[in-house]
N, C-alpha and C positions, 0 to 999 in steps of 0.2 A: 792272758788267760787261755788255759789249755782248752783247744777246741773239743777234744772228746769229753772232757769233764763238763763242759757248757752243753754238749749234745745229750750227756746223761741226765743233766738237770732238766732239760727240755722234755725228755721222754718221761722222767719222773713226774713232772707237773702235768703233763698231758694225760698220762694213764692214771694218775691220782684223780683228776678231773673226772674221767670217764667212769672210774670206779666208785665215785661218791654216792651215786644214786642208790638209795636204800641202806646206806651205812649209818652208824649212829651220828648224831648231830655234831659231836666234837671232833670228828675225823676231818672235816674241812679246815677248821682253824689249825689243827695239828699238821696237816699236810702242807698248809701255806706256810707256817712258821718253820717247818723243817726246810721248805725250799728257800726261805729267806737265810736260814743258817748256812745251807750249802752254797748259796750265792755269795754270802760273806766269804767263805773260804776261797771261792773262785777269785773274787775281787782282791783278796789279800795276797794272792800269788803275784799280782801286779803291783800292789801297793802295800807291802808288808808292815809298814810303819804306821798305817792308818788306825789311830787309836779308837775312832768311832766304830769302825768295822770290827775291831777286836772286842770292844765293849758290848756291841750288839750280839755277836756270836757267843760271848761268854755269858751274857744275861739269858739267852735262850736255853742253853744246855741243861741247867739243873731242873727246869720246871717243864720242859716241853712235853713230857709224858704224863703230866698230872691232870690232863683233861677229865679223866674219868674218876681219879682217886681224890683229887683235891681241886675242884673246879675254881675255887676263889684264887688259889695261888697260880693256877694256869691263866686266868684272866688278868691278874696283876702282872705276870710276865709279859702277856701280849700287850697290855697298856704301856708298860715300861719300854718294851722293844719298839713299839710304835713311836714313842717319844724320842728314843734314841735315833731311830732311822731318819727323822726329820733333820737332825744335824748333819746328815750326809749331803743335804742340798742347800744349806744355809752358808 
């Protein structure tokens, strides 16, 4: 894993958490799932053939910005991403 990319993700997560106070309620899940997608990319650098990581990142991309325009599709993506992520530790 590239250390600078990992540090950038850490900064993204920290500043996102700091900036959430007062933002619309869907920003929290959006920023969390964006962090998940970025972490998938970092982990794939070391394990480029990991099909679960690929599937997880691919599932997030098309619906990650639908929190405001299509909350149902956004929630479905979150639920499916959560189910996929469990496969990483089984």
